C-alpha positions in Angstrom: 71.5 -43.0 182.7 72.0 -43.7 179.1 73.2 -42.0 176.2 70.2 -39.9 175.6 69.5 -38.8 179.1 73.4 -37.7 179.1 72.8 -35.5 176.2 70.0 -34.0 177.6 71.7 -33.2 180.8 74.9 -31.6 179.1 72.7 -29.8 176.6 70.8 -27.9 179.2 73.6 -26.6 180.8 73.8 -22.6 181.1 76.4 -20.7 179.0 79.4 -18.7 181.1 78.2 -15.4 180.3 74.7 -16.0 181.8 76.7 -17.4 185.2 78.5 -14.6 185.0 75.5 -12.2 184.8 73.8 -14.1 187.9 77.2 -14.3 190.0 77.0 -10.4 189.5 73.6 -10.0 190.4 74.0 -12.2 193.9 77.0 -10.1 194.8 75.2 -7.0 194.0 72.4 -8.3 196.2 74.1 -8.8 199.4 76.1 -5.3 198.7 73.0 -3.5 198.2 70.4 -5.3 200.9 72.5 -6.0 204.0 71.0 -8.7 206.1 68.3 -11.2 205.4 67.1 -9.8 202.3 70.4 -9.5 200.5 71.3 -12.8 201.5 68.0 -14.3 200.6 68.2 -12.6 197.1 71.6 -13.8 196.6 71.0 -17.5 197.6 67.9 -17.8 195.2 70.1 -16.2 192.1 72.8 -18.7 192.9 70.9 -21.9 193.3 68.7 -20.6 189.8 72.4 -20.6 188.3 72.9 -24.2 189.2 69.7 -26.1 188.7 66.8 -23.5 188.6 67.2 -22.4 185.2 65.7 -26.1 184.2 62.3 -24.8 185.2 62.1 -22.4 182.3 60.8 -19.3 184.4 62.2 -15.8 183.7 61.7 -14.3 187.0 65.0 -14.7 188.5 66.3 -13.5 185.2 64.1 -10.0 185.5 65.1 -9.7 189.3 69.2 -9.8 188.3 68.4 -7.6 185.9 66.7 -5.3 188.6 69.4 -5.8 190.9 72.3 -5.0 188.6 70.3 -1.6 187.0 69.8 -0.6 190.7 73.6 -1.4 191.2 74.7 0.6 188.6 72.4 3.7 189.5 73.5 4.0 193.3 76.5 6.1 194.3 
């Protein structure tokens, strides 16, 4: 790797508040949707947190927001 590649990789790291948001959504998904559905949602959210955010889609962020919103509403 040359210096330019290192700078690009470091510059694309996700910030801590976003990581915490996605981690919270992953945990909420498992609690809210027991079984395979919750596990799938959780794995997708965590995978996005690690490296998927480099792809640039906002679908996972919308899913995370909806899961957390549902979690706040449910008793």
